[in-house]
N, C-alpha and C positions, 0 to 999 in steps of 0.2 A: 359301714364305710362312710367316711366324712369327706366332704368336698373342701377345696381350698377356702380358707378364711372362716370356716365354721368355728364358732366358739364352743369348745368342749366343756368348759367350766368357767363361770363368771365370778369375779371377785365380789365378796359381800353377800353371797347367798349361802344358805345352810347346805352342808354337804348332802347330796342325794345319792351318792355312790362313790365307789372307788374306780378310777379309770386305770386301765392297763393297756399301754400302748402296744398294738399289734404290729405286724410287718408292713412295710411299705410307707412311703411318704415321710413327712416330717411334721412335728408339732412343736410349738413354741410356748414355753412356760413364761408368761409375761413378767411376773414378779421377779424372777431371777435371771431373766434374759437368756435362758438356756434352751437348747433344743433337746426335746425328749427323744430318746432312742428306743428301739424295739425292746420291750420288756420293762420299761420304766413305768412307775405307778404314780398316781397323784390323787389327791382328794381325801386320803385317809386321815391326815392330821385334824381336819375339821370335824370328821365323824368322831374320832377318839375324844377330842376336846369338846364336842357338842357346841361348836362355835361356827360363825360364818367363815367362808373361804377367804383367803387373803390375796389370791392371785387369780388371773385368768389364764386359760390354756386355749390356744388358737391353732387350728390346723393350717400350716403353711402350704401344704400340698395335700392331695387326696391321701387319706390314711385310714388304717383300720384301728378300731378302739373296742375294747371289751369292757363292759360295765358290771360291777358287782353292786347291787342295790345296798344302800346304807344299812337297812335292817338285816340283810343277809350277812354283811361284813361284821356287824356288831355281834350277831349271834355266833359267828365263827370264832370271834375273839373270846367270847365267854365259854364256849363249849369245848374248845380244843386247844390244849397247851402246845400242840405241835404247830399251831398257827404262828407261833413265834418265828418259825423259819421264814415266813413271809417278810418280816422286818429284816431279818439277817440277809436275805437275798437282795432286798432293796438297798440295804446298807452297802453291800458289796458293789452295787452299781454306783453309789455315791462316792466310794473310795476310788473307783476307776476314773471318776471325774475330779478327783482331788477335793472333794467336798467332805473333809474329815469331820467337821463339827456336825454336819447333818447326819453322817454315818453314825457318830456316837449317839445322837439322839434316837436314831432308829434302832440301834442295838439296845438302848435303854428300854424302848417299847417292847422289844422281844423279852427282856428280863421281867418286865411287868406281867407279861402273859405267863412266862415260865421261869420262875426264880431259880431253877436249877439248870438254866441254859448257859453252861460255863463257857462255851465257844463265844457267845455274845460278850461275856465278861472279858475274855481274852482280847476280842477285837476292840472293845472300848479301851483297854490298856494300850493296845497298839496304836489306836487313833490318837490318844493323848500323847504318846511318844512322837508321833508324826507332827503334832502341833508344838512339840518342844516342852510339853508339860510332863517332865520326867517323873516327878514325885507322884502325881496322880496316876500316870500310866503304869508305873511299877506297882502301885497299890492294887490296881485292878488286875494286873497280871498275877500278883501273888494270890489274890482271892481265887482267881481261875485255877491257878496251879494247885492250891490247897484242895480243891474239889476234883481236879482232873490232872494227874501227873503225867498223862500219856500224850498230851498235846505238844508235839515236837516244837512247833513255832514258839509256844509259850515258854518251854524249857530253854530253848536257844536264846530268846530275848532276855530272859532273866539271867542266864549265864553271862551273856554279853555285858549287861549293865551292872551286874553284881560281882562278877569275877574278872572278866577280861579288861574292861575299861578302867576300873580302879587299879589294876595291876600295871597299867602303862603310864 
């Protein structure tokens, strides 16, 4: 449990672990001026890139935080392709906050871990469509569809953009 104004992660330091915001209180991600919600994660980009953090995270009120040590997180990434789901879940949180570019990057991280993670490919395509980048979005959706024709959202989006819209 953290007290108000405790610094959870300071900018410019090597990532020591991944933070996972638990229930209660509020935390503030200083670089992006956003409040982290329950379930939001931070710290993983600096571990993956092996670079210093670029932001500070400060507890605005008393809050719970779960920490995965950097070495454990790195081992999980290397040992288990199912860990790609971590990035997909965090990407969904980014989409809920309309942070589509961040969600695309998170889904790309999922694909780095599991190149056959077609759901992440479909979400990248959807993200590009949300950003108005239709050509790139449809390309990702086609790739996802080629590998998984049973994703209803992918099929519907492709039908909309390739059949319905051109017909009107």
